N, CA and C atoms of all chains as a GROMACS GRO file, in nm:
protein
  630
    1UNK      N    1   1.010   3.166   2.609
    1UNK     CA    2   0.939   3.089   2.508
    1UNK      C    3   1.022   2.969   2.467
    2UNK      N    4   0.966   2.850   2.485
    2UNK     CA    5   1.042   2.728   2.456
    2UNK      C    6   1.089   2.723   2.312
    3UNK      N    7   0.999   2.752   2.220
    3UNK     CA    8   1.033   2.744   2.080
    3UNK      C    9   1.143   2.842   2.042
    4UNK      N   10   1.134   2.964   2.094
    4UNK     CA   11   1.234   3.065   2.063
    4UNK      C   12   1.370   3.023   2.113
    5UNK      N   13   1.372   2.958   2.227
    5UNK     CA   14   1.500   2.915   2.284
    5UNK      C   15   1.562   2.804   2.199
    6UNK      N   16   1.478   2.725   2.136
    6UNK     CA   17   1.528   2.611   2.060
    6UNK      C   18   1.576   2.650   1.922
    7UNK      N   19   1.529   2.759   1.870
    7UNK     CA   20   1.565   2.796   1.733
    7UNK      C   21   1.676   2.900   1.736
    8UNK      N   22   1.792   2.863   1.684
    8UNK     CA   23   1.905   2.953   1.685
    8UNK      C   24   1.876   3.073   1.595
    9UNK      N   25   1.930   3.190   1.631
    9UNK     CA   26   1.905   3.310   1.549
    9UNK      C   27   1.945   3.291   1.403
   10UNK      N   28   2.058   3.221   1.380
   10UNK     CA   29   2.100   3.201   1.241
   10UNK      C   30   2.000   3.114   1.166
   11UNK      N   31   1.947   3.015   1.235
   11UNK     CA   32   1.848   2.926   1.174
   11UNK      C   33   1.720   3.003   1.142
   12UNK      N   34   1.681   3.086   1.236
   12UNK     CA   35   1.561   3.166   1.216
   12UNK      C   36   1.579   3.263   1.099
   13UNK      N   37   1.699   3.322   1.089
   13UNK     CA   38   1.726   3.415   0.979
   13UNK      C   39   1.721   3.341   0.846
   14UNK      N   40   1.774   3.216   0.843
   14UNK     CA   41   1.772   3.136   0.721
   14UNK      C   42   1.628   3.107   0.680
   15UNK      N   43   1.547   3.074   0.779
   15UNK     CA   44   1.407   3.043   0.753
   15UNK      C   45   1.334   3.167   0.699
   16UNK      N   46   1.358   3.282   0.762
   16UNK     CA   47   1.291   3.404   0.719
   16UNK      C   48   1.332   3.441   0.576
   17UNK      N   49   1.462   3.422   0.545
   17UNK     CA   50   1.510   3.453   0.411
   17UNK      C   51   1.447   3.360   0.307
   18UNK      N   52   1.441   3.232   0.343
   18UNK     CA   53   1.382   3.135   0.250
   18UNK      C   54   1.236   3.167   0.224
   19UNK      N   55   1.165   3.199   0.329
   19UNK     CA   56   1.022   3.228   0.314
   19UNK      C   57   1.000   3.353   0.231
   20UNK      N   58   1.088   3.452   0.248
   20UNK     CA   59   1.072   3.576   0.174
   20UNK      C   60   1.091   3.554   0.024
   21UNK      N   61   1.166   3.449  -0.012
   21UNK     CA   62   1.195   3.423  -0.154
   21UNK      C   63   1.093   3.332  -0.220
   22UNK      N   64   1.004   3.276  -0.141
   22UNK     CA   65   0.910   3.179  -0.197
   22UNK      C   66   0.796   3.248  -0.269
   23UNK      N   67   0.762   3.196  -0.388
   23UNK     CA   68   0.649   3.250  -0.462
   23UNK      C   69   0.517   3.211  -0.395
   24UNK      N   70   0.512   3.089  -0.348
   24UNK     CA   71   0.391   3.040  -0.281
   24UNK      C   72   0.430   2.997  -0.140
   25UNK      N   73   0.426   3.090  -0.048
   25UNK     CA   74   0.473   3.059   0.088
   25UNK      C   75   0.394   2.947   0.150
   26UNK      N   76   0.464   2.868   0.229
   26UNK     CA   77   0.395   2.764   0.304
   26UNK      C   78   0.362   2.819   0.442
   27UNK      N   79   0.267   2.756   0.503
   27UNK     CA   80   0.231   2.791   0.640
   27UNK      C   81   0.250   2.670   0.728
   28UNK      N   82   0.275   2.695   0.852
   28UNK     CA   83   0.273   2.588   0.950
   28UNK      C   84   0.144   2.603   1.028
   29UNK      N   85   0.060   2.504   1.020
   29UNK     CA   86  -0.066   2.507   1.092
   29UNK      C   87  -0.050   2.425   1.219
   30UNK      N   88  -0.070   2.489   1.329
   30UNK     CA   89  -0.067   2.417   1.455
   30UNK      C   90  -0.209   2.378   1.490
   31UNK      N   91  -0.227   2.250   1.515
   31UNK     CA   92  -0.359   2.202   1.550
   31UNK      C   93  -0.347   2.141   1.690
   32UNK      N   94  -0.394   2.212   1.789
   32UNK     CA   95  -0.369   2.169   1.926
   32UNK      C   96  -0.479   2.217   2.016
   33UNK      N   97  -0.485   2.156   2.133
   33UNK     CA   98  -0.574   2.207   2.236
   33UNK      C   99  -0.524   2.344   2.280
   34UNK      N  100  -0.618   2.427   2.322
   34UNK     CA  101  -0.578   2.559   2.369
   34UNK      C  102  -0.487   2.550   2.490
   35UNK      N  103  -0.498   2.442   2.563
   35UNK     CA  104  -0.419   2.427   2.683
   35UNK      C  105  -0.275   2.387   2.659
   36UNK      N  106  -0.239   2.357   2.536
   36UNK     CA  107  -0.101   2.317   2.509
   36UNK      C  108  -0.016   2.443   2.496
   37UNK      N  109   0.052   2.475   2.605
   37UNK     CA  110   0.125   2.602   2.608
   37UNK      C  111   0.237   2.606   2.506
   38UNK      N  112   0.302   2.494   2.488
   38UNK     CA  113   0.414   2.493   2.394
   38UNK      C  114   0.367   2.525   2.253
   39UNK      N  115   0.250   2.474   2.217
   39UNK     CA  116   0.198   2.501   2.084
   39UNK      C  117   0.167   2.649   2.067
   40UNK      N  118   0.112   2.708   2.170
   40UNK     CA  119   0.083   2.851   2.163
   40UNK      C  120   0.213   2.932   2.149
   41UNK      N  121   0.315   2.890   2.223
   41UNK     CA  122   0.443   2.960   2.215
   41UNK      C  123   0.501   2.951   2.075
   42UNK      N  124   0.492   2.830   2.020
   42UNK     CA  125   0.549   2.811   1.887
   42UNK      C  126   0.469   2.889   1.783
   43UNK      N  127   0.340   2.893   1.801
   43UNK     CA  128   0.257   2.972   1.709
   43UNK      C  129   0.301   3.118   1.710
   44UNK      N  130   0.332   3.165   1.829
   44UNK     CA  131   0.377   3.304   1.841
   44UNK      C  132   0.512   3.322   1.773
   45UNK      N  133   0.598   3.226   1.797
   45UNK     CA  134   0.732   3.233   1.738
   45UNK      C  135   0.726   3.233   1.586
   46UNK      N  136   0.640   3.149   1.532
   46UNK     CA  137   0.640   3.128   1.388
   46UNK      C  138   0.562   3.233   1.312
   47UNK      N  139   0.512   3.332   1.380
   47UNK     CA  140   0.443   3.439   1.309
   47UNK      C  141   0.546   3.532   1.246
   48UNK      N  142   0.620   3.474   1.155
   48UNK     CA  143   0.720   3.548   1.078
   48UNK      C  144   0.665   3.557   0.936
   49UNK      N  145   0.628   3.672   0.895
   49UNK     CA  146   0.568   3.683   0.762
   49UNK      C  147   0.667   3.639   0.656
   50UNK      N  148   0.625   3.566   0.551
   50UNK     CA  149   0.487   3.526   0.525
   50UNK      C  150   0.449   3.391   0.587
   51UNK      N  151   0.531   3.341   0.678
   51UNK     CA  152   0.492   3.218   0.746
   51UNK      C  153   0.380   3.247   0.844
   52UNK      N  154   0.280   3.166   0.842
   52UNK     CA  155   0.164   3.190   0.926
   52UNK      C  156   0.139   3.068   1.014
   53UNK      N  157   0.111   3.090   1.136
   53UNK     CA  158   0.081   2.978   1.224
   53UNK      C  159  -0.048   3.004   1.299
   54UNK      N  160  -0.130   2.905   1.308
   54UNK     CA  161  -0.254   2.915   1.382
   54UNK      C  162  -0.263   2.799   1.479
   55UNK      N  163  -0.332   2.820   1.586
   55UNK     CA  164  -0.354   2.712   1.682
   55UNK      C  165  -0.501   2.675   1.684
   56UNK      N  166  -0.526   2.549   1.665
   56UNK     CA  167  -0.663   2.502   1.669
   56UNK      C  168  -0.663   2.350   1.683
   57UNK      N  169  -0.777   2.296   1.709
   57UNK     CA  170  -0.787   2.153   1.726
   57UNK      C  171  -0.776   2.079   1.592
   58UNK      N  172  -0.753   1.951   1.602
   58UNK     CA  173  -0.743   1.868   1.483
   58UNK      C  174  -0.847   1.758   1.489
   59UNK      N  175  -0.973   1.789   1.461
   59UNK     CA  176  -1.078   1.688   1.479
   59UNK      C  177  -1.060   1.566   1.391
   60UNK      N  178  -0.998   1.586   1.274
   60UNK     CA  179  -0.984   1.472   1.183
   60UNK      C  180  -0.879   1.373   1.232
   61UNK      N  181  -0.799   1.415   1.329
   61UNK     CA  182  -0.693   1.327   1.378
   61UNK      C  183  -0.741   1.236   1.490
   62UNK      N  184  -0.865   1.255   1.533
   62UNK     CA  185  -0.911   1.179   1.649
   62UNK      C  186  -0.906   1.029   1.629
   63UNK      N  187  -0.930   0.985   1.507
   63UNK     CA  188  -0.937   0.842   1.484
   63UNK      C  189  -0.802   0.773   1.506
   64UNK      N  190  -0.695   0.846   1.497
   64UNK     CA  191  -0.564   0.783   1.508
   64UNK      C  192  -0.500   0.806   1.644
   65UNK      N  193  -0.509   0.927   1.693
   65UNK     CA  194  -0.448   0.960   1.821
   65UNK      C  195  -0.541   1.052   1.899
   66UNK      N  196  -0.541   1.040   2.029
   66UNK     CA  197  -0.626   1.130   2.108
   66UNK      C  198  -0.580   1.275   2.093
   67UNK      N  199  -0.671   1.368   2.065
   67UNK     CA  200  -0.633   1.504   2.032
   67UNK      C  201  -0.584   1.585   2.152
   68UNK      N  202  -0.610   1.533   2.273
   68UNK     CA  203  -0.571   1.612   2.389
   68UNK      C  204  -0.429   1.582   2.434
   69UNK      N  205  -0.359   1.497   2.362
   69UNK     CA  206  -0.226   1.456   2.406
   69UNK      C  207  -0.112   1.516   2.325
   70UNK      N  208  -0.142   1.585   2.222
   70UNK     CA  209  -0.033   1.628   2.136
   70UNK      C  210  -0.074   1.748   2.053
   71UNK      N  211   0.021   1.832   2.017
   71UNK     CA  212  -0.004   1.927   1.909
   71UNK      C  213   0.038   1.864   1.777
   72UNK      N  214  -0.039   1.889   1.676
   72UNK     CA  215  -0.006   1.841   1.542
   72UNK      C  216   0.036   1.961   1.459
   73UNK      N  217   0.150   1.948   1.394
   73UNK     CA  218   0.202   2.056   1.312
   73UNK      C  219   0.199   2.012   1.167
   74UNK      N  220   0.137   2.091   1.082
   74UNK     CA  221   0.132   2.054   0.941
   74UNK      C  222   0.173   2.170   0.852
   75UNK      N  223   0.242   2.134   0.744
   75UNK     CA  224   0.281   2.232   0.644
   75UNK      C  225   0.178   2.237   0.533
   76UNK      N  226   0.147   2.357   0.488
   76UNK     CA  227   0.054   2.370   0.376
   76UNK      C  228   0.047   2.514   0.332
   77UNK      N  229  -0.032   2.539   0.227
   77UNK     CA  230  -0.042   2.677   0.178
   77UNK      C  231  -0.117   2.767   0.276
   78UNK      N  232  -0.079   2.891   0.279
   78UNK     CA  233  -0.149   2.988   0.362
   78UNK      C  234  -0.292   3.003   0.311
   79UNK      N  235  -0.385   3.005   0.402
   79UNK     CA  236  -0.523   3.035   0.366
   79UNK      C  237  -0.611   2.914   0.348
   80UNK      N  238  -0.554   2.794   0.348
   80UNK     CA  239  -0.639   2.676   0.327
   80UNK      C  240  -0.585   2.561   0.411
   81UNK      N  241  -0.637   2.549   0.531
   81UNK     CA  242  -0.586   2.446   0.621
   81UNK      C  243  -0.612   2.305   0.567
   82UNK      N  244  -0.718   2.291   0.488
   82UNK     CA  245  -0.748   2.157   0.437
   82UNK      C  246  -0.637   2.105   0.345
   83UNK      N  247  -0.557   2.198   0.293
   83UNK     CA  248  -0.448   2.156   0.205
   83UNK      C  249  -0.316   2.134   0.280
   84UNK      N  250  -0.319   2.152   0.409
   84UNK     CA  251  -0.198   2.126   0.489
   84UNK      C  252  -0.194   1.978   0.522
   85UNK      N  253  -0.113   1.905   0.448
   85UNK     CA  254  -0.120   1.759   0.455
   85UNK      C  255   0.010   1.693   0.500
   86UNK      N  256   0.115   1.770   0.527
   86UNK     CA  257   0.242   1.711   0.569
   86UNK      C  258   0.270   1.754   0.713
   87UNK      N  259   0.271   1.657   0.805
   87UNK     CA  260   0.277   1.697   0.944
   87UNK      C  261   0.371   1.617   1.031
   88UNK      N  262   0.380   1.664   1.154
   88UNK     CA  263   0.461   1.601   1.258
   88UNK      C  264   0.378   1.594   1.385
   89UNK      N  265   0.384   1.480   1.452
   89UNK     CA  266   0.310   1.463   1.576
   89UNK      C  267   0.404   1.415   1.685
   90UNK      N  268   0.413   1.490   1.794
   90UNK     CA  269   0.484   1.444   1.912
   90UNK      C  270   0.633   1.465   1.913
   91UNK      N  271   0.688   1.534   1.816
   91UNK     CA  272   0.832   1.555   1.813
   91UNK      C  273   0.871   1.677   1.895
   92UNK      N  274   0.997   1.682   1.941
   92UNK     CA  275   1.044   1.803   2.010
   92UNK      C  276   1.035   1.923   1.915
   93UNK      N  277   1.010   2.038   1.971
   93UNK     CA  278   0.991   2.157   1.888
   93UNK      C  279   1.115   2.188   1.803
   94UNK      N  280   1.233   2.170   1.863
   94UNK     CA  281   1.355   2.199   1.789
   94UNK      C  282   1.368   2.111   1.666
   95UNK      N  283   1.330   1.985   1.680
   95UNK     CA  284   1.334   1.892   1.567
   95UNK      C  285   1.238   1.937   1.457
   96UNK      N  286   1.120   1.976   1.497
   96UNK     CA  287   1.020   2.018   1.398
   96UNK      C  288   1.061   2.147   1.328
   97UNK      N  289   1.115   2.239   1.405
   97UNK     CA  290   1.159   2.365   1.344
   97UNK      C  291   1.268   2.340   1.241
   98UNK      N  292   1.361   2.249   1.274
   98UNK     CA  293   1.465   2.215   1.178
   98UNK      C  294   1.405   2.154   1.052
   99UNK      N  295   1.308   2.062   1.072
   99UNK     CA  296   1.246   1.997   0.957
   99UNK      C  297   1.172   2.098   0.871
  100UNK      N  298   1.095   2.185   0.933
  100UNK     CA  299   1.022   2.287   0.856
  100UNK      C  300   1.118   2.380   0.784
  101UNK      N  301   1.228   2.414   0.852
  101UNK     CA  302   1.326   2.504   0.791
  101UNK      C  303   1.386   2.438   0.666
  102UNK      N  304   1.421   2.310   0.679
  102UNK     CA  305   1.479   2.238   0.564
  102UNK      C  306   1.381   2.237   0.447
  103UNK      N  307   1.255   2.210   0.476
  103UNK     CA  308   1.154   2.202   0.369
  103UNK      C  309   1.132   2.340   0.307
  104UNK      N  310   1.123   2.443   0.392
  104UNK     CA  311   1.101   2.578   0.340
  104UNK      C  312   1.218   2.624   0.253
  105UNK      N  313   1.339   2.595   0.298
  105UNK     CA  314   1.457   2.634   0.220
  105UNK      C  315   1.457   2.561   0.086
  106UNK      N  316   1.425   2.432   0.088
  106UNK     CA  317   1.422   2.356  -0.037
  106UNK      C  318   1.317   2.412  -0.132
  107UNK      N  319   1.199   2.443  -0.079
  107UNK     CA  320   1.093   2.497  -0.164
  107UNK      C  321   1.132   2.633  -0.221
  108UNK      N  322   1.199   2.715  -0.138
  108UNK     CA  323   1.237   2.848  -0.183
  108UNK      C  324   1.340   2.841  -0.295
  109UNK      N  325   1.416   2.732  -0.299
  109UNK     CA  326   1.516   2.715  -0.404
  109UNK      C  327   1.458   2.648  -0.527
  110UNK      N  328   1.330   2.622  -0.523
  110UNK     CA  329   1.265   2.561  -0.638
  110UNK      C  330   1.285   2.411  -0.647
  111UNK      N  331   1.338   2.351  -0.542
  111UNK     CA  332   1.359   2.207  -0.545
  111UNK      C  333   1.225   2.135  -0.551
  112UNK      N  334   1.220   2.032  -0.628
  112UNK     CA  335   1.105   1.943  -0.622
  112UNK      C  336   1.135   1.841  -0.513
  113UNK      N  337   1.058   1.844  -0.410
  113UNK     CA  338   1.088   1.756  -0.297
  113UNK      C  339   1.059   1.610  -0.330
  114UNK      N  340   0.957   1.587  -0.410
  114UNK     CA  341   0.926   1.450  -0.448
  114UNK      C  342   1.011   1.411  -0.570
  115UNK      N  343   1.060   1.289  -0.570
  115UNK     CA  344   1.143   1.241  -0.681
  115UNK      C  345   1.058   1.227  -0.808
  116UNK      N  346   1.126   1.212  -0.920
  116UNK     CA  347   1.054   1.193  -1.047
  116UNK      C  348   0.969   1.067  -1.042
  117UNK      N  349   1.023   0.961  -0.985
  117UNK     CA  350   0.947   0.836  -0.973
  117UNK      C  351   0.823   0.857  -0.887
  118UNK      N  352   0.840   0.930  -0.778
  118UNK     CA  353   0.726   0.956  -0.689
  118UNK      C  354   0.620   1.040  -0.760
  119UNK      N  355   0.662   1.142  -0.830
  119UNK     CA  356   0.565   1.228  -0.900
  119UNK      C  357   0.487   1.148  -1.004
  120UNK      N  358   0.557   1.060  -1.074
  120UNK     CA  359   0.490   0.977  -1.174
  120UNK      C  360   0.391   0.882  -1.109
  121UNK      N  361   0.430   0.823  -0.996
  121UNK     CA  362   0.340   0.730  -0.926
  121UNK      C  363   0.220   0.804  -0.868
  122UNK      N  364   0.245   0.917  -0.807
  122UNK     CA  365   0.138   0.991  -0.739
  122UNK      C  366   0.031   1.037  -0.837
  123UNK      N  367   0.068   1.058  -0.960
  123UNK     CA  368  -0.030   1.100  -1.060
  123UNK      C  369  -0.133   0.991  -1.089
  124UNK      N  370  -0.101   0.868  -1.051
  124UNK     CA  371  -0.191   0.756  -1.078
  124UNK      C  372  -0.285   0.725  -0.962
  125UNK      N  373  -0.273   0.795  -0.852
  125UNK     CA  374  -0.361   0.768  -0.739
  125UNK      C  375  -0.503   0.810  -0.773
  126UNK      N  376  -0.600   0.733  -0.723
  126UNK     CA  377  -0.739   0.763  -0.754
  126UNK      C  378  -0.823   0.787  -0.629
  127UNK      N  379  -0.767   0.765  -0.510
  127UNK     CA  380  -0.842   0.791  -0.387
  127UNK      C  381  -0.746   0.837  -0.278
  128UNK      N  382  -0.802   0.905  -0.178
  128UNK     CA  383  -0.717   0.958  -0.071
  128UNK      C  384  -0.647   0.846   0.005
  129UNK      N  385  -0.527   0.875   0.048
  129UNK     CA  386  -0.451   0.779   0.129
  129UNK      C  387  -0.384   0.855   0.244
  130UNK      N  388  -0.394   0.797   0.361
  130UNK     CA  389  -0.333   0.856   0.480
  130UNK      C  390  -0.209   0.776   0.514
  131UNK      N  391  -0.097   0.846   0.526
  131UNK     CA  392   0.030   0.780   0.556
  131UNK      C  393   0.076   0.824   0.694
  132UNK      N  394   0.101   0.728   0.780
  132UNK     CA  395   0.159   0.758   0.910
  132UNK      C  396   0.295   0.690   0.917
  133UNK      N  397   0.397   0.767   0.947
  133UNK     CA  398   0.532   0.713   0.961
  133UNK      C  399   0.566   0.710   1.109
  134UNK      N  400   0.567   0.592   1.167
  134UNK     CA  401   0.599   0.578   1.309
  134UNK      C  402   0.750   0.568   1.321
  135UNK      N  403   0.808   0.665   1.389
  135UNK     CA  404   0.954   0.669   1.392
  135UNK      C  405   1.001   0.737   1.519
  136UNK      N  406   1.131   0.755   1.527
  136UNK     CA  407   1.188   0.824   1.642
  136UNK      C  408   1.312   0.898   1.596
  137UNK      N  409   1.323   1.027   1.626
  137UNK     CA  410   1.440   1.102   1.581
  137UNK      C  411   1.566   1.056   1.651
  138UNK      N  412   1.552   0.989   1.766
  138UNK     CA  413   1.672   0.942   1.837
  138UNK      C  414   1.724   0.817   1.771
  139UNK      N  415   1.142   0.958   0.647
  139UNK     CA  416   1.020   1.024   0.695
  139UNK      C  417   0.980   1.136   0.601
  140UNK      N  418   1.074   1.220   0.564
  140UNK     CA  419   1.040   1.335   0.480
  140UNK      C  420   1.005   1.294   0.338
  141UNK      N  421   1.040   1.170   0.303
  141UNK     CA  422   0.999   1.116   0.174
  141UNK      C  423   0.847   1.120   0.161
  142UNK      N  424   0.780   1.067   0.260
  142UNK     CA  425   0.634   1.060   0.256
  142UNK      C  426   0.573   1.200   0.264
  143UNK      N  427   0.637   1.288   0.339
  143UNK     CA  428   0.584   1.424   0.350
  143UNK      C  429   0.601   1.498   0.218
  144UNK      N  430   0.706   1.466   0.145
  144UNK     CA  431   0.722   1.525   0.012
  144UNK      C  432   0.608   1.480  -0.079
  145UNK      N  433   0.565   1.355  -0.064
  145UNK     CA  434   0.450   1.308  -0.142
  145UNK      C  435   0.327   1.392  -0.108
  146UNK      N  436   0.309   1.418   0.020
  146UNK     CA  437   0.190   1.494   0.064
  146UNK      C  438   0.193   1.637   0.011
  147UNK      N  439   0.311   1.694   0.004
  147UNK     CA  440   0.322   1.830  -0.048
  147UNK      C  441   0.294   1.832  -0.199
  148UNK      N  442   0.315   1.718  -0.264
  148UNK     CA  443   0.296   1.712  -0.410
  148UNK      C  444   0.155   1.673  -0.449
  149UNK      N  445   0.098   1.574  -0.381
  149UNK     CA  446  -0.032   1.520  -0.423
  149UNK      C  447  -0.143   1.557  -0.326
  150UNK      N  448  -0.252   1.612  -0.375
  150UNK     CA  449  -0.366   1.644  -0.287
  150UNK      C  450  -0.436   1.521  -0.232
  151UNK      N  451  -0.403   1.404  -0.283
  151UNK     CA  452  -0.466   1.281  -0.234
  151UNK      C  453  -0.388   1.218  -0.118
  152UNK      N  454  -0.272   1.273  -0.087
  152UNK     CA  455  -0.189   1.214   0.017
  152UNK      C  456  -0.179   1.306   0.139
  153UNK      N  457  -0.206   1.248   0.255
  153UNK     CA  458  -0.178   1.314   0.382
  153UNK      C  459  -0.072   1.231   0.452
  154UNK      N  460   0.033   1.294   0.500
  154UNK     CA  461   0.142   1.218   0.563
  154UNK      C  462   0.188   1.287   0.691
  155UNK      N  463   0.185   1.213   0.799
  155UNK     CA  464   0.233   1.264   0.927
  155UNK      C  465   0.341   1.172   0.981
  156UNK      N  466   0.448   1.232   1.029
  156UNK     CA  467   0.548   1.156   1.105
  156UNK      C  468   0.507   1.158   1.252
  157UNK      N  469   0.511   1.042   1.314
  157UNK     CA  470   0.468   1.030   1.453
  157UNK      C  471   0.586   0.984   1.538
  158UNK      N  472   0.614   1.059   1.644
  158UNK     CA  473   0.721   1.022   1.737
  158UNK      C  474   0.671   0.906   1.822
  159UNK      N  475   0.720   0.788   1.791
  159UNK     CA  476   0.667   0.666   1.852
  159UNK      C  477   0.688   0.663   2.003
  160UNK      N  478   0.796   0.720   2.050
  160UNK     CA  479   0.824   0.715   2.193
  160UNK      C  480   0.716   0.786   2.275
  161UNK      N  481   0.646   0.880   2.212
  161UNK     CA  482   0.541   0.953   2.281
  161UNK      C  483   0.409   0.875   2.282
  162UNK      N  484   0.399   0.774   2.197
  162UNK     CA  485   0.272   0.701   2.185
  162UNK      C  486   0.299   0.550   2.186
  163UNK      N  487   0.342   0.497   2.300
  163UNK     CA  488   0.379   0.354   2.305
  163UNK      C  489   0.263   0.262   2.269
  164UNK      N  490   0.139   0.308   2.286
  164UNK     CA  491   0.026   0.221   2.251
  164UNK      C  492   0.023   0.190   2.102
  165UNK      N  493   0.082   0.278   2.021
  165UNK     CA  494   0.084   0.252   1.877
  165UNK      C  495   0.177   0.136   1.844
  166UNK      N  496   0.283   0.118   1.924
  166UNK     CA  497   0.375   0.005   1.901
  166UNK      C  498   0.301  -0.127   1.913
  167UNK      N  499   0.214  -0.133   2.014
  167UNK     CA  500   0.138  -0.256   2.035
  167UNK      C  501   0.029  -0.270   1.929
  168UNK      N  502  -0.038  -0.160   1.904
  168UNK     CA  503  -0.152  -0.164   1.810
  168UNK      C  504  -0.109  -0.209   1.671
  169UNK      N  505   0.008  -0.163   1.627
  169UNK     CA  506   0.053  -0.197   1.493
  169UNK      C  507   0.168  -0.298   1.493
  170UNK      N  508   0.193  -0.359   1.611
  170UNK     CA  509   0.297  -0.462   1.624
  170UNK      C  510   0.429  -0.415   1.564
  171UNK      N  511   0.472  -0.297   1.607
  171UNK     CA  512   0.593  -0.238   1.550
  171UNK      C  513   0.716  -0.317   1.594
  172UNK      N  514   0.793  -0.363   1.496
  172UNK     CA  515   0.916  -0.436   1.523
  172UNK      C  516   1.038  -0.359   1.476
  173UNK      N  517   1.019  -0.256   1.400
  173UNK     CA  518   1.131  -0.177   1.348
  173UNK      C  519   1.082  -0.036   1.319
  174UNK      N  520   1.175   0.059   1.326
  174UNK     CA  521   1.141   0.195   1.285
  174UNK      C  522   1.228   0.233   1.166
  175UNK      N  523   1.174   0.307   1.074
  175UNK     CA  524   1.035   0.351   1.072
  175UNK      C  525   0.940   0.239   1.032
  176UNK      N  526   0.818   0.249   1.080
  176UNK     CA  527   0.709   0.165   1.031
  176UNK      C  528   0.609   0.257   0.962
  177UNK      N  529   0.578   0.224   0.839
  177UNK     CA  530   0.489   0.308   0.760
  177UNK      C  531   0.351   0.242   0.753
  178UNK      N  532   0.250   0.317   0.785
  178UNK     CA  533   0.112   0.267   0.781
  178UNK      C  534   0.037   0.342   0.672
  179UNK      N  535  -0.020   0.267   0.580
  179UNK     CA  536  -0.098   0.327   0.472
  179UNK      C  537  -0.244   0.293   0.495
  180UNK      N  538  -0.329   0.393   0.494
  180UNK     CA  539  -0.473   0.369   0.514
  180UNK      C  540  -0.549   0.435   0.399
  181UNK      N  541  -0.624   0.352   0.327
  181UNK     CA  542  -0.701   0.404   0.213
  181UNK      C  543  -0.822   0.314   0.192
  182UNK      N  544  -0.937   0.375   0.174
  182UNK     CA  545  -1.057   0.299   0.143
  182UNK      C  546  -1.092   0.194   0.245
  183UNK      N  547  -1.064   0.218   0.372
  183UNK     CA  548  -1.097   0.123   0.476
  183UNK      C  549  -0.996   0.012   0.495
  184UNK      N  550  -0.894   0.008   0.413
  184UNK     CA  551  -0.790  -0.095   0.426
  184UNK      C  552  -0.663  -0.033   0.485
  185UNK      N  553  -0.588  -0.116   0.555
  185UNK     CA  554  -0.463  -0.070   0.616
  185UNK      C  555  -0.349  -0.162   0.575
  186UNK      N  556  -0.237  -0.103   0.535
  186UNK     CA  557  -0.117  -0.180   0.504
  186UNK      C  558  -0.004  -0.130   0.593
  187UNK      N  559   0.077  -0.221   0.642
  187UNK     CA  560   0.188  -0.184   0.730
  187UNK      C  561   0.319  -0.230   0.668
  188UNK      N  562   0.416  -0.139   0.662
  188UNK     CA  563   0.547  -0.172   0.608
  188UNK      C  564   0.652  -0.140   0.712
  189UNK      N  565   0.730  -0.241   0.749
  189UNK     CA  566   0.826  -0.225   0.859
  189UNK      C  567   0.968  -0.208   0.808
  190UNK      N  568   1.042  -0.118   0.874
  190UNK     CA  569   1.183  -0.099   0.845
  190UNK      C  570   1.207   0.002   0.734
  191UNK      N  571   1.334   0.035   0.718
  191UNK     CA  572   1.372   0.132   0.615
  191UNK      C  573   1.369   0.064   0.479
  192UNK      N  574   1.274   0.103   0.396
  192UNK     CA  575   1.256   0.040   0.266
  192UNK      C  576   1.290   0.139   0.156
  193UNK      N  577   1.334   0.088   0.040
  193UNK     CA  578   1.360   0.179  -0.072
  193UNK      C  579   1.232   0.245  -0.121
  194UNK      N  580   1.247   0.363  -0.179
  194UNK     CA  581   1.131   0.439  -0.221
  194UNK      C  582   1.045   0.361  -0.322
  195UNK      N  583   1.110   0.280  -0.405
  195UNK     CA  584   1.035   0.205  -0.505
  195UNK      C  585   0.931   0.113  -0.439
  196UNK      N  586   0.972   0.048  -0.330
  196UNK     CA  587   0.880  -0.043  -0.262
  196UNK      C  588   0.767   0.034  -0.193
  197UNK      N  589   0.802   0.146  -0.133
  197UNK     CA  590   0.700   0.227  -0.066
  197UNK      C  591   0.598   0.279  -0.168
  198UNK      N  592   0.646   0.322  -0.283
  198UNK     CA  593   0.556   0.374  -0.385
  198UNK      C  594   0.468   0.263  -0.442
  199UNK      N  595   0.523   0.144  -0.454
  199UNK     CA  596   0.444   0.031  -0.503
  199UNK      C  597   0.330   0.001  -0.406
  200UNK      N  598   0.360   0.007  -0.276
  200UNK     CA  599   0.256  -0.016  -0.176
  200UNK      C  600   0.153   0.096  -0.178
  201UNK      N  601   0.199   0.218  -0.198
  201UNK     CA  602   0.108   0.332  -0.206
  201UNK      C  603   0.012   0.317  -0.325
  202UNK      N  604   0.066   0.276  -0.436
  202UNK     CA  605  -0.016   0.258  -0.557
  202UNK      C  606  -0.115   0.144  -0.539
  203UNK      N  607  -0.072   0.038  -0.470
  203UNK     CA  608  -0.162  -0.074  -0.443
  203UNK      C  609  -0.277  -0.030  -0.353
  204UNK      N  610  -0.244   0.060  -0.257
  204UNK     CA  611  -0.346   0.103  -0.161
  204UNK      C  612  -0.443   0.204  -0.221
  205UNK      N  613  -0.395   0.293  -0.304
  205UNK     CA  614  -0.478   0.405  -0.349
  205UNK      C  615  -0.479   0.425  -0.499
  206UNK      N  616  -0.426   0.328  -0.572
  206UNK     CA  617  -0.424   0.338  -0.717
  206UNK      C  618  -0.549   0.275  -0.778
  207UNK      N  619  -0.557   0.273  -0.909
  207UNK     CA  620  -0.673   0.214  -0.977
  207UNK      C  621  -0.682   0.064  -0.949
  208UNK      N  622  -0.806   0.015  -0.943
  208UNK     CA  623  -0.827  -0.128  -0.922
  208UNK      C  624  -0.777  -0.205  -1.044
  209UNK      N  625  -0.708  -0.314  -1.016
  209UNK     CA  626  -0.662  -0.398  -1.126
  209UNK      C  627  -0.774  -0.495  -1.166
  210UNK      N  628  -0.790  -0.520  -1.295
  210UNK     CA  629  -0.898  -0.611  -1.338
  210UNK      C  630  -0.870  -0.754  -1.292
   0.00000   0.00000   0.00000
């Protein structure tokens, strides 16, 4: 399993511990074509309770990127995919696992991920906004 | 990158995805990317593009302009 090979046991243990301590566990939703083997592998890997992973298409992403070329990974609450709004597209699995682990650990420690200035600004939004950050981990 | 994702985790009005540009070279041309990260904000049919590593204050100002209340 590609994902399992990329995630070190210590990292996985840290992630499992963080998730176990969270009051409101996050889920990683995989939105991918059924043919994307890596996404299926990662979904299997990430089925660490209470972390939940599902594989499915991402119809709402069609307008930006073709859905047959990538798996989309998004973080959100378990049970409501519509609330999974923080995602990664096209990154190596190891990079995404590290990112999810960092976020899960921060949430488990009660950290507010958004700054005070950001929280104050976000409260003033009146309509949905889609943010795409085009970047490269290299 | 995780700055914007933190916004998405906080506000139900924000969706934020990081995109690995090397996997989608057509996006470089489509959005005339000259620096990474390039942040694209889409709200209400309008699109704003911000190039390069910018301080959070500037990014939030652009976000508020895109999806905040209309100014008289």
